[in-house]
VEXDREN-2710 file (C-alpha; in Angstrom, 1 decimal):
% VEXDREN-2710
k/r/px/py/pz
1/UNK/49.0/-7.3/-38.3
2/UNK/49.8/-6.6/-34.8
3/UNK/46.0/-5.6/-34.3
4/UNK/44.9/-9.1/-36.3
5/UNK/46.8/-11.3/-34.3
6/UNK/46.3/-9.9/-30.9
7/UNK/42.8/-8.6/-30.6
8/UNK/41.3/-12.2/-31.3
9/UNK/43.8/-13.5/-29.2
10/UNK/42.9/-11.4/-26.4
11/UNK/39.1/-11.8/-26.7
12/UNK/39.5/-15.6/-27.2
13/UNK/41.1/-15.7/-24.0
14/UNK/38.9/-13.1/-22.7
15/UNK/35.9/-15.6/-23.7
16/UNK/37.4/-18.8/-22.4
17/UNK/38.3/-17.4/-18.4
18/UNK/34.7/-16.0/-18.6
19/UNK/33.5/-20.0/-19.1
20/UNK/35.0/-20.3/-15.4
21/UNK/32.6/-22.0/-13.1
22/UNK/32.7/-19.9/-9.8
23/UNK/29.9/-21.9/-8.3
24/UNK/31.9/-23.8/-5.6
25/UNK/33.0/-20.9/-4.2
26/UNK/30.5/-18.3/-3.9
27/UNK/29.7/-18.9/-0.6
28/UNK/32.7/-16.5/-0.1
29/UNK/30.8/-13.7/-2.2
30/UNK/29.7/-10.9/0.0
31/UNK/26.0/-9.9/-0.2
32/UNK/24.3/-7.3/2.0
33/UNK/20.4/-7.7/3.1
34/UNK/18.1/-5.0/4.3
35/UNK/15.8/-6.2/6.7
36/UNK/13.1/-3.3/6.3
37/UNK/9.9/-5.9/7.6
38/UNK/7.8/-4.8/10.1
39/UNK/6.6/-7.5/12.4
40/UNK/2.4/-8.5/11.7
41/UNK/0.4/-9.0/15.0
42/UNK/-2.6/-11.4/13.2
43/UNK/-4.8/-12.0/16.4
44/UNK/-2.4/-13.1/18.9
45/UNK/0.2/-14.3/16.7
46/UNK/3.2/-12.1/15.8
47/UNK/4.4/-12.8/12.2
48/UNK/8.4/-11.7/11.7
49/UNK/8.8/-13.5/8.6
50/UNK/11.3/-10.6/7.6
51/UNK/13.5/-11.8/10.7
52/UNK/13.2/-15.2/9.9
53/UNK/14.4/-15.3/6.5
54/UNK/17.2/-12.9/7.3
55/UNK/18.4/-15.4/10.2
56/UNK/18.2/-18.6/7.8
57/UNK/20.0/-16.8/4.9
58/UNK/22.8/-15.9/7.1
59/UNK/22.7/-19.4/8.6
60/UNK/22.4/-21.0/5.4
61/UNK/26.1/-19.7/4.7
62/UNK/25.2/-20.3/0.7
63/UNK/27.1/-17.0/0.4
64/UNK/28.7/-14.3/2.6
65/UNK/25.2/-12.9/3.7
66/UNK/25.6/-9.7/6.0
67/UNK/22.4/-8.2/7.5
68/UNK/22.9/-4.2/7.5
69/UNK/21.2/-1.3/6.8
70/UNK/19.8/0.8/4.0
71/UNK/22.5/3.0/4.2
72/UNK/24.8/0.5/4.7
73/UNK/24.2/-1.5/2.0
74/UNK/23.6/1.2/-0.7
75/UNK/27.1/2.7/0.3
76/UNK/28.7/-0.9/0.0
77/UNK/27.3/-1.7/-3.3
78/UNK/28.5/1.4/-4.9
79/UNK/32.1/0.9/-3.3
80/UNK/32.2/-2.9/-4.3
81/UNK/32.0/-3.9/-1.0
82/UNK/28.8/-6.0/-1.6
83/UNK/28.3/-7.6/-4.9
84/UNK/24.4/-6.9/-4.5
85/UNK/21.8/-6.5/-2.0
86/UNK/18.8/-8.1/-1.2
87/UNK/16.0/-6.1/0.2
88/UNK/13.1/-7.0/2.4
89/UNK/10.5/-4.4/2.0
90/UNK/8.7/-3.4/5.2
91/UNK/5.3/-5.0/4.6
92/UNK/6.5/-8.3/4.1
93/UNK/5.4/-10.4/7.1
94/UNK/1.5/-8.5/6.6
95/UNK/1.8/-9.3/2.8
96/UNK/2.4/-13.0/3.8
97/UNK/-0.6/-12.9/6.4
98/UNK/-2.9/-11.8/4.2
99/UNK/-2.4/-14.3/1.1
100/UNK/-6.0/-13.9/-0.7
101/UNK/-5.1/-14.8/-4.6
102/UNK/-3.4/-18.0/-5.1
103/UNK/-2.1/-16.9/-8.5
104/UNK/-0.1/-14.2/-7.0
105/UNK/3.0/-14.9/-5.1
106/UNK/2.8/-13.7/-1.5
107/UNK/5.7/-11.2/-0.9
108/UNK/8.5/-9.2/-2.9
109/UNK/12.0/-8.8/-2.5
110/UNK/14.1/-6.6/-4.6
111/UNK/17.7/-7.6/-5.7
112/UNK/19.9/-4.5/-6.5
113/UNK/23.0/-5.3/-8.4
114/UNK/25.7/-2.9/-9.9
115/UNK/27.6/-4.0/-13.1
116/UNK/29.8/-1.1/-13.0
117/UNK/31.7/-3.2/-10.3
118/UNK/31.9/-6.5/-11.5
119/UNK/30.2/-7.6/-14.7
120/UNK/29.4/-11.2/-13.7
121/UNK/28.1/-10.5/-10.1
122/UNK/24.4/-10.2/-11.8
123/UNK/24.5/-13.5/-13.4
124/UNK/26.0/-15.0/-10.5
125/UNK/23.1/-13.4/-8.3
126/UNK/20.7/-14.8/-10.7
127/UNK/22.0/-18.4/-10.6
128/UNK/22.1/-18.0/-6.9
129/UNK/18.6/-16.8/-6.7
130/UNK/17.6/-20.9/-6.5
131/UNK/19.6/-21.0/-3.4
132/UNK/18.3/-17.8/-2.1
133/UNK/14.5/-19.0/-2.6
134/UNK/15.1/-22.4/-0.5
135/UNK/16.5/-20.7/2.1
136/UNK/13.6/-18.0/2.0
137/UNK/10.9/-20.7/1.6
138/UNK/12.5/-22.6/4.9
139/UNK/12.5/-19.6/7.0
140/UNK/9.0/-18.6/6.1
141/UNK/7.1/-22.2/5.7
142/UNK/8.2/-22.6/9.2
143/UNK/6.1/-19.6/11.1
144/UNK/3.6/-18.3/8.1
145/UNK/2.4/-21.0/6.0
146/UNK/0.5/-23.3/8.1
147/UNK/-1.0/-20.2/9.5
148/UNK/-2.0/-18.6/6.1
149/UNK/-3.6/-21.8/5.2
150/UNK/-5.8/-22.0/8.5
151/UNK/-6.3/-18.6/8.2
152/UNK/-7.0/-18.9/4.4
153/UNK/-9.9/-21.6/5.1
154/UNK/-11.8/-20.0/8.2
155/UNK/-11.4/-16.7/5.7
156/UNK/-13.5/-18.3/3.2
157/UNK/-16.0/-20.2/4.9
158/UNK/-16.2/-16.6/7.0
159/UNK/-16.8/-14.8/3.4
160/UNK/-19.5/-17.3/2.2
161/UNK/-21.2/-17.4/5.4
162/UNK/-21.1/-13.4/5.6
163/UNK/-22.2/-13.3/1.9
164/UNK/-25.0/-15.3/2.8
165/UNK/-25.8/-13.2/5.9
166/UNK/-25.6/-9.9/3.8
167/UNK/-27.7/-11.1/1.3
168/UNK/-30.7/-12.0/3.8
169/UNK/-29.7/-8.2/5.6
170/UNK/-29.5/-6.8/2.0
171/UNK/-33.4/-8.1/1.6
172/UNK/-34.5/-6.9/5.1
173/UNK/-32.9/-3.3/4.8
174/UNK/-34.9/-3.8/1.3
175/UNK/-38.2/-4.5/2.8
176/UNK/-37.3/-1.9/5.7
177/UNK/-37.1/1.0/3.3
178/UNK/-40.5/0.0/1.3
179/UNK/-42.1/0.3/4.5
180/UNK/-40.9/3.4/5.5
181/UNK/-41.7/5.0/2.1
182/UNK/-45.3/3.4/2.3
183/UNK/-45.2/4.9/6.4
184/UNK/-43.6/8.4/5.1
185/UNK/-46.6/8.5/2.3
186/UNK/-49.3/7.6/5.2
187/UNK/-47.9/10.0/7.6
188/UNK/-47.4/13.1/5.0
189/UNK/-51.0/11.7/2.9
190/UNK/-53.1/10.6/5.7
191/UNK/-51.9/11.1/8.8
192/UNK/-51.1/14.7/8.9
193/UNK/-54.3/15.7/7.0
194/UNK/-56.3/13.6/9.2
195/UNK/-55.0/15.0/12.8
196/UNK/-55.5/18.8/11.1
197/UNK/-59.2/18.2/10.2
198/UNK/-59.5/16.5/13.6
199/UNK/-57.7/19.4/15.4
200/UNK/-60.0/21.8/13.5
201/UNK/-63.4/19.5/14.8
202/UNK/-62.2/19.5/18.0
203/UNK/-61.5/23.0/18.3
204/UNK/-65.3/23.4/16.9
205/UNK/-66.7/20.7/19.5
206/UNK/-65.0/22.4/22.5
207/UNK/-66.4/25.7/21.7
208/UNK/-70.0/23.9/21.2
209/UNK/-69.7/22.3/24.4
210/UNK/-69.0/25.5/26.4
211/UNK/-71.8/26.7/24.5
212/UNK/-74.1/23.8/25.8
213/UNK/-72.6/23.6/29.2
214/UNK/-73.0/27.5/29.7
215/UNK/-76.9/26.8/28.3
216/UNK/-77.4/23.9/30.6
217/UNK/-76.4/26.1/33.3
218/UNK/-78.8/28.8/32.6
219/UNK/-81.6/26.1/31.8
220/UNK/-81.0/25.1/35.6
221/UNK/-80.9/28.3/36.7
222/UNK/-84.7/28.9/34.6
223/UNK/-85.9/25.8/36.0
224/UNK/-84.8/26.7/39.7
225/UNK/-86.9/29.9/38.8
226/UNK/-89.5/28.2/37.3
227/UNK/-89.7/25.4/40.2
228/UNK/-90.0/28.6/42.8
229/UNK/-93.3/29.7/40.5
230/UNK/-94.6/25.9/40.0
231/UNK/-94.3/25.7/43.9
232/UNK/-96.3/28.9/44.3
233/UNK/-98.6/27.9/41.8
234/UNK/-99.0/24.3/43.6
235/UNK/-99.5/26.1/46.9
236/UNK/-102.2/28.6/45.4
237/UNK/-104.2/25.4/43.8
238/UNK/-104.0/23.8/47.2
239/UNK/-105.4/26.6/49.1
240/UNK/-107.8/27.4/46.2
241/UNK/-108.9/23.5/46.1
242/UNK/-108.2/23.1/49.7
243/UNK/-111.3/25.7/50.9
244/UNK/-113.5/22.5/48.5
245/UNK/-113.8/18.9/49.6
246/UNK/-114.0/17.5/46.6
247/UNK/-115.2/14.4/47.8
248/UNK/-118.1/15.4/49.1
249/UNK/-118.9/17.4/46.3
250/UNK/-118.3/14.2/43.8
251/UNK/-120.6/12.6/46.0
252/UNK/-123.2/15.1/46.1
253/UNK/-123.0/15.3/42.1
254/UNK/-122.9/11.6/41.8
255/UNK/-126.4/11.4/44.0
256/UNK/-127.5/14.5/41.8
257/UNK/-126.8/12.3/38.3
258/UNK/-128.5/9.6/39.9
259/UNK/-131.7/11.5/40.5
260/UNK/-131.8/14.1/37.3
261/UNK/-129.7/12.3/34.6
262/UNK/-130.6/14.9/32.4
263/UNK/-129.6/17.7/34.5
264/UNK/-126.3/18.7/32.7
265/UNK/-124.1/17.8/35.8
266/UNK/-121.5/16.0/33.4
267/UNK/-119.6/18.9/33.3
268/UNK/-119.5/19.8/36.4
269/UNK/-118.1/16.4/37.0
270/UNK/-115.5/16.7/34.8
271/UNK/-114.7/20.3/36.4
272/UNK/-114.5/18.6/40.0
273/UNK/-112.3/16.2/38.5
274/UNK/-110.1/18.5/36.7
275/UNK/-109.4/20.8/39.5
276/UNK/-108.2/17.2/41.5
277/UNK/-105.8/16.6/38.5
278/UNK/-104.6/20.3/38.5
279/UNK/-104.0/19.9/42.4
280/UNK/-101.7/16.7/41.5
281/UNK/-100.0/17.8/38.8
282/UNK/-99.2/21.1/40.1
283/UNK/-97.8/19.6/42.7
284/UNK/-96.0/17.1/40.8
285/UNK/-94.4/19.2/38.7
286/UNK/-93.3/21.8/41.3
287/UNK/-91.5/18.3/42.8
288/UNK/-90.2/17.5/39.5
289/UNK/-88.9/21.3/39.3
290/UNK/-87.4/21.4/42.8
291/UNK/-86.7/17.7/44.5
292/UNK/-83.1/16.8/43.6
293/UNK/-84.0/13.6/43.7
294/UNK/-87.1/13.9/41.4
295/UNK/-86.4/12.2/38.0
296/UNK/-86.1/15.5/36.3
297/UNK/-84.3/17.6/38.3
298/UNK/-81.7/14.8/38.9
299/UNK/-81.3/14.4/35.5
300/UNK/-80.5/17.9/34.9
301/UNK/-78.4/18.2/37.6
302/UNK/-76.4/15.4/36.0
303/UNK/-76.8/17.4/33.0
304/UNK/-74.9/20.6/33.9
305/UNK/-72.4/18.6/35.6
306/UNK/-71.8/16.5/32.7
307/UNK/-72.0/19.3/30.2
308/UNK/-69.0/21.2/32.3
309/UNK/-67.1/17.8/32.5
310/UNK/-67.7/17.7/28.5
311/UNK/-66.6/21.3/28.0
312/UNK/-63.6/20.5/29.8
313/UNK/-63.1/17.2/28.1
314/UNK/-63.3/19.0/25.0
315/UNK/-61.0/21.9/25.9
316/UNK/-57.8/19.1/26.8
317/UNK/-58.6/17.2/23.7
318/UNK/-58.6/20.2/21.4
319/UNK/-55.3/20.9/23.5
320/UNK/-53.8/17.3/22.6
321/UNK/-54.8/17.5/19.1
322/UNK/-52.7/20.5/18.9
323/UNK/-49.7/18.6/20.5
324/UNK/-50.4/15.5/18.3
325/UNK/-50.8/18.1/15.1
326/UNK/-46.9/19.3/16.3
327/UNK/-46.0/16.1/17.1
328/UNK/-47.2/14.9/13.8
329/UNK/-45.1/17.5/12.0
330/UNK/-42.4/16.2/13.6
331/UNK/-42.7/12.4/12.8
332/UNK/-42.9/13.4/9.4
333/UNK/-39.6/15.1/9.5
334/UNK/-38.1/12.3/11.3
335/UNK/-39.9/9.6/9.1
336/UNK/-38.4/11.5/6.1
337/UNK/-34.7/11.2/7.8
338/UNK/-35.1/7.7/8.9
339/UNK/-36.4/7.0/4.8
340/UNK/-33.3/8.8/3.6
341/UNK/-31.6/6.7/6.0
342/UNK/-33.2/3.7/5.5
343/UNK/-32.5/4.3/1.9
344/UNK/-28.5/4.3/2.7
345/UNK/-28.6/1.6/4.6
346/UNK/-30.6/-0.2/1.8
347/UNK/-27.4/1.1/-0.5
348/UNK/-24.8/-0.2/2.0
349/UNK/-26.4/-3.2/2.3
350/UNK/-26.6/-4.1/-1.4
351/UNK/-22.9/-2.8/-1.5
352/UNK/-22.2/-5.5/1.1
353/UNK/-23.8/-8.2/-0.3
354/UNK/-22.0/-7.7/-3.7
355/UNK/-18.8/-7.3/-1.9
356/UNK/-19.0/-9.8/0.6
357/UNK/-20.4/-12.3/-2.8
358/UNK/-17.8/-11.4/-4.8
359/UNK/-15.0/-11.9/-2.1
360/UNK/-16.7/-15.3/-1.2
361/UNK/-16.3/-16.3/-4.9
362/UNK/-12.6/-15.2/-5.0
363/UNK/-11.5/-16.9/-1.7
364/UNK/-10.1/-20.0/-2.1
365/UNK/-11.8/-23.1/-0.7
366/UNK/-9.4/-24.9/1.2
367/UNK/-11.9/-27.4/2.7
368/UNK/-10.6/-30.1/0.8
369/UNK/-7.0/-31.3/0.6
370/UNK/-6.6/-30.8/-3.6
371/UNK/-7.2/-27.1/-2.9
372/UNK/-4.8/-26.7/-0.1
373/UNK/-1.9/-29.0/-2.1
374/UNK/-2.8/-25.9/-5.1
375/UNK/-1.7/-23.0/-2.7
376/UNK/1.2/-24.8/-1.3
377/UNK/2.8/-25.4/-4.4
378/UNK/2.7/-22.0/-4.9
379/UNK/4.1/-21.0/-1.3
380/UNK/7.3/-23.5/-3.0
381/UNK/8.4/-20.8/-4.6
382/UNK/7.3/-18.2/-1.8
383/UNK/8.6/-15.2/-2.7
384/UNK/8.8/-13.2/-5.8
385/UNK/11.9/-11.3/-6.9
386/UNK/12.0/-8.0/-8.4
387/UNK/16.1/-7.4/-9.9
388/UNK/17.0/-4.0/-10.2
389/UNK/20.5/-3.0/-11.7
390/UNK/22.1/0.5/-11.0
391/UNK/24.1/0.1/-14.2
392/UNK/23.4/-3.1/-16.1
393/UNK/25.9/-4.6/-18.6
394/UNK/24.0/-7.2/-20.3
395/UNK/23.2/-6.2/-24.2
396/UNK/25.8/-3.3/-24.4
397/UNK/24.3/-1.6/-21.2
398/UNK/26.4/1.3/-19.7
399/UNK/27.7/-0.7/-16.9
400/UNK/30.4/-2.4/-19.1
401/UNK/31.9/0.3/-19.4
402/UNK/34.6/0.4/-16.7
403/UNK/35.4/-3.0/-17.6
404/UNK/35.9/-2.5/-21.6
405/UNK/37.8/0.9/-20.7
406/UNK/40.1/-1.1/-18.8
407/UNK/40.5/-3.3/-20.6
408/UNK/41.3/-0.7/-23.2
409/UNK/44.1/0.6/-21.9
410/UNK/45.6/-2.5/-21.7
411/UNK/45.3/-4.2/-25.3
412/UNK/45.5/-0.7/-27.2
413/UNK/49.0/0.0/-25.5
414/UNK/49.9/-3.8/-26.5
415/UNK/48.7/-2.9/-30.0
416/UNK/50.2/0.1/-30.3
417/UNK/54.1/-1.1/-29.3
418/UNK/53.8/-4.4/-31.8
419/UNK/53.2/-1.6/-34.5
420/UNK/57.1/-0.6/-33.9
421/UNK/59.9/-2.1/-35.8
422/UNK/61.7/-4.9/-34.0
423/UNK/65.3/-3.5/-34.5
424/UNK/64.0/-0.4/-32.2
425/UNK/64.0/-2.6/-29.5
426/UNK/67.5/-2.9/-27.3
427/UNK/67.7/-6.7/-27.8
428/UNK/68.8/-5.9/-31.3
429/UNK/72.3/-7.3/-30.8
430/UNK/74.5/-5.3/-33.8
431/UNK/72.8/-2.0/-33.2
432/UNK/73.5/0.1/-30.4
433/UNK/71.2/1.1/-27.6
434/UNK/69.0/4.0/-28.3
435/UNK/70.1/7.4/-26.5
436/UNK/68.1/8.7/-23.4
437/UNK/66.5/11.5/-25.8
438/UNK/65.3/8.7/-28.3
439/UNK/63.9/6.6/-25.4
440/UNK/62.0/9.6/-24.2
441/UNK/60.6/10.6/-27.8
442/UNK/59.6/7.1/-28.5
443/UNK/57.8/7.5/-24.8
444/UNK/56.3/10.1/-25.8
445/UNK/55.3/9.2/-29.1
446/UNK/53.8/5.9/-28.0
447/UNK/51.8/7.4/-24.8
448/UNK/50.3/10.4/-27.6
449/UNK/49.2/7.0/-29.7
450/UNK/48.0/5.3/-26.7
451/UNK/46.2/8.1/-25.1
452/UNK/44.3/8.7/-28.4
453/UNK/43.4/4.8/-28.8
454/UNK/42.3/5.0/-25.3
455/UNK/40.0/8.3/-26.0
456/UNK/39.0/6.8/-29.3
457/UNK/37.6/3.5/-27.5
458/UNK/35.8/5.7/-24.6
459/UNK/34.0/7.8/-27.6
460/UNK/32.8/4.7/-29.8
461/UNK/31.6/3.3/-26.0
462/UNK/29.9/6.4/-25.1
463/UNK/28.0/5.9/-28.7
464/UNK/27.3/2.0/-28.7
465/UNK/26.3/1.4/-25.2
466/UNK/22.5/2.4/-24.5
467/UNK/21.6/4.0/-22.9
468/UNK/25.2/6.2/-22.3
469/UNK/27.2/5.8/-19.7
470/UNK/26.5/8.4/-16.7
471/UNK/29.4/8.3/-14.3
472/UNK/29.3/10.2/-11.3
473/UNK/32.5/12.2/-12.1
474/UNK/33.6/11.9/-16.1
475/UNK/36.5/14.1/-15.0
476/UNK/37.9/11.3/-12.5
477/UNK/36.6/8.8/-15.4
478/UNK/39.2/10.3/-17.9
479/UNK/42.1/10.9/-15.5
480/UNK/42.2/7.6/-14.4
481/UNK/41.8/5.9/-17.8
482/UNK/44.5/8.4/-19.0
483/UNK/47.0/7.2/-16.1
484/UNK/46.3/3.5/-16.7
485/UNK/46.9/4.1/-20.3
486/UNK/50.4/5.7/-19.0
487/UNK/51.0/3.2/-16.9
488/UNK/50.6/0.1/-18.9
489/UNK/52.9/2.2/-21.9
490/UNK/55.5/2.5/-18.9
491/UNK/54.9/-1.6/-18.0
492/UNK/54.6/-2.7/-21.3
493/UNK/57.8/-0.8/-22.1
494/UNK/59.8/-2.6/-19.6
495/UNK/58.4/-5.8/-21.1
496/UNK/59.7/-5.1/-24.6
497/UNK/63.0/-3.6/-23.6
498/UNK/64.0/-6.6/-21.4
499/UNK/62.6/-9.3/-23.8
500/UNK/62.6/-7.7/-27.1
501/UNK/60.1/-7.5/-29.4
502/UNK/58.5/-10.8/-30.1
503/UNK/58.9/-12.1/-26.4
504/UNK/57.8/-8.7/-25.4
505/UNK/54.6/-8.6/-27.0
506/UNK/54.0/-12.4/-26.0
507/UNK/54.6/-11.2/-22.3
508/UNK/52.4/-8.2/-22.3
509/UNK/49.8/-10.2/-23.3
510/UNK/50.0/-12.8/-21.2
511/UNK/50.2/-10.3/-18.2
512/UNK/47.3/-8.3/-19.5
513/UNK/45.1/-11.6/-19.4
514/UNK/46.4/-12.9/-16.3
515/UNK/45.6/-9.3/-14.9
516/UNK/41.9/-9.8/-16.6
517/UNK/41.2/-12.8/-15.0
518/UNK/42.2/-11.8/-11.5
519/UNK/41.8/-8.0/-11.2
520/UNK/38.0/-8.5/-9.7
521/UNK/35.9/-6.1/-13.1
522/UNK/34.7/-10.0/-14.6
523/UNK/34.6/-12.4/-12.1
524/UNK/34.6/-11.3/-8.3
525/UNK/37.7/-12.3/-6.2
526/UNK/36.0/-14.3/-4.0
527/UNK/35.4/-16.7/-6.6
528/UNK/38.9/-16.9/-8.4
529/UNK/41.0/-20.0/-7.7
530/UNK/43.5/-19.3/-4.8
531/UNK/46.6/-18.2/-7.1
532/UNK/44.4/-15.6/-9.0
533/UNK/43.6/-14.7/-5.8
534/UNK/47.3/-13.9/-4.9
535/UNK/47.7/-12.3/-8.0
536/UNK/45.1/-10.0/-7.3
537/UNK/46.7/-7.4/-5.2
538/UNK/49.6/-7.3/-7.0
539/UNK/47.8/-6.6/-10.5
540/UNK/48.0/-2.7/-11.6
541/UNK/44.9/-3.2/-13.1
542/UNK/43.6/-4.3/-9.5
543/UNK/44.0/0.0/-8.6
544/UNK/42.7/0.7/-12.2
545/UNK/39.4/-0.8/-11.0
546/UNK/38.9/0.8/-7.9
547/UNK/39.7/4.6/-9.3
548/UNK/37.0/3.1/-11.9
549/UNK/34.7/1.9/-9.4
550/UNK/35.1/5.4/-7.4
551/UNK/34.7/7.8/-10.7
552/UNK/31.8/5.7/-12.0
553/UNK/29.7/5.6/-8.4
554/UNK/30.9/8.4/-6.8
555/UNK/32.9/6.8/-3.8
556/UNK/35.8/7.1/-2.3
557/UNK/39.1/5.9/-2.8
558/UNK/39.7/7.3/-6.1
559/UNK/42.9/9.8/-5.1
560/UNK/44.4/6.2/-3.4
561/UNK/44.0/4.9/-6.3
562/UNK/45.3/7.2/-8.5
563/UNK/48.5/7.5/-6.4
564/UNK/48.8/3.7/-6.8
565/UNK/48.7/4.0/-10.7
566/UNK/51.1/6.8/-10.7
567/UNK/53.1/5.3/-8.5
568/UNK/53.6/2.0/-10.8
569/UNK/54.1/4.5/-13.7
570/UNK/56.6/6.2/-12.4
571/UNK/58.7/3.0/-10.8
572/UNK/58.4/1.3/-14.3
573/UNK/59.8/4.3/-16.3
574/UNK/62.9/4.4/-14.1
575/UNK/63.4/0.6/-14.5
576/UNK/62.9/1.0/-18.3
577/UNK/65.2/4.2/-18.3
578/UNK/67.5/2.2/-15.8
579/UNK/67.7/-0.6/-18.2
580/UNK/68.6/1.7/-21.0
581/UNK/71.5/3.4/-19.0
582/UNK/72.7/-0.6/-18.3
583/UNK/72.7/-1.2/-21.6
584/UNK/74.3/2.1/-23.1
585/UNK/77.0/1.1/-20.2
586/UNK/77.2/-2.4/-21.7
587/UNK/78.1/-1.6/-25.5
588/UNK/80.2/0.9/-24.5
589/UNK/82.4/-1.6/-22.5
590/UNK/81.7/-4.1/-25.4
591/UNK/83.2/-1.6/-28.0
592/UNK/86.1/-0.9/-25.9
593/UNK/87.3/-4.3/-25.3
594/UNK/86.9/-4.8/-28.9
595/UNK/89.1/-2.0/-29.7
596/UNK/92.0/-3.1/-27.7
597/UNK/91.8/-6.8/-28.8
598/UNK/92.0/-5.4/-32.3
599/UNK/94.8/-3.3/-31.6
600/UNK/96.9/-6.3/-30.3
601/UNK/96.2/-8.3/-33.2
602/UNK/97.2/-6.0/-35.6
603/UNK/100.6/-5.3/-33.1
604/UNK/100.9/-9.3/-33.5
605/UNK/100.3/-9.2/-37.0
606/UNK/103.2/-6.4/-37.8
607/UNK/105.8/-8.5/-35.6
608/UNK/108.1/-10.7/-37.6
END
């Protein structure tokens, strides 16, 4: 019956208290900001969006933002100093400066929670993100949005211009590639074989001109000898003919033919004419063969000189063609390399053209107001946030384990106490107070049953929560849960001892509910109404929470929390045993006073 009454009542109270709206006080919520952003240089401008966002969040006072380093933030998130952490990545400014797709948020911030500390921190953080985003927008828009819009417009125009140029470049490289292919074919298949054939012919011409030059020299030498002989012959003929007066003989013969026409003097006339012609011809031959100014001799001399020049030129031509042939081979190799390079350039130009064309298609065209407003609308929610939770409590997550264990350590003890019969408590007026031995025995029994209840609840939690909780120290969790159970046994025993069964059960439950609302495990202490904030440091459950946080998160403070819990337990036990002792003393006095009265009444009755 106690369980049926208390558990629904406790959960109803817990549900009602979770409806508390802390939005008016979240400005007191300590939140860490980790700014890892590296300022980005865009041309002559420096973008430091991370610093601007951090400063704007701190100045906004929407929450108690504190700018700390990553190590401090991580440690504070584990030990409960911070309820969540906002991390700005190192490429925050660079990402903002390079917006290229209007459908994607420009940057990413990470919000990290830890529901081991407080159940509602993640939901409060999610509700506060609208305020955070507004502050982020204010910090980003003033320094980056205008630059980004102008840069995007210039980028889109530049990409489109570059794409057109790349198309032209690709067309030119294609023509270059085709021309080089033709050049390579011409060099290999026509120029090189032609040069080789020309070189062979030039070598043959050189050999022939050498022979010709030698023959011409021999001809001149023979001509010299022939000219000498012709000169001697002409001199001999002159000597022979010179003894005869040819003109006189011709006159005599002419007179004789006229006198005796039939005398047969024609042959003698022809002989005399032949001697004259022989004399003149032999002299002419000697002159042609020896006189440098004569046509034949001068021509022969020129021919000999020209033959030598021709031979020398043919030799130089042959040597030159040798070098040309060697150069043609090198040209063929070079053209092959140039051909490979042109092929690579053409492939690269094609890829460049395709890439720039694709980029130009994707680049936003912000030349008109509509498209600029489209991107501006995206920037109205400028930063996409990624949420992480070290121990999520929602949907039966492992982060609910500390709170549920703390709740079980209290409600389980109350359920056990209310299961005992009412006349066992001190306020039963007619019954004598129990002895100290009885009190100790009952305390041990209640403690054992309560510890068993806590252990069963813990085992159920480890089976129900998914994934199972993974505390930093399971042993510390067990120790603080056991100590909290015994502390609640001692405190509840005091209430039941002082106020009796019914009032003790109600006051115990009310005290438990007050602690649940003020101890900080569900609602953050900074968001509570002032009376509950004052109650927080005196609520024993607050120190149980400190121990649980240390055990689950692996932070310091476990020893101090455990010591305080033990001290409260000892103090409550002392109060309880003191109350029992006082009650026994009062009972003995009441009994003694009652016996004296009864004796006096009996004596008076016996008097006459």
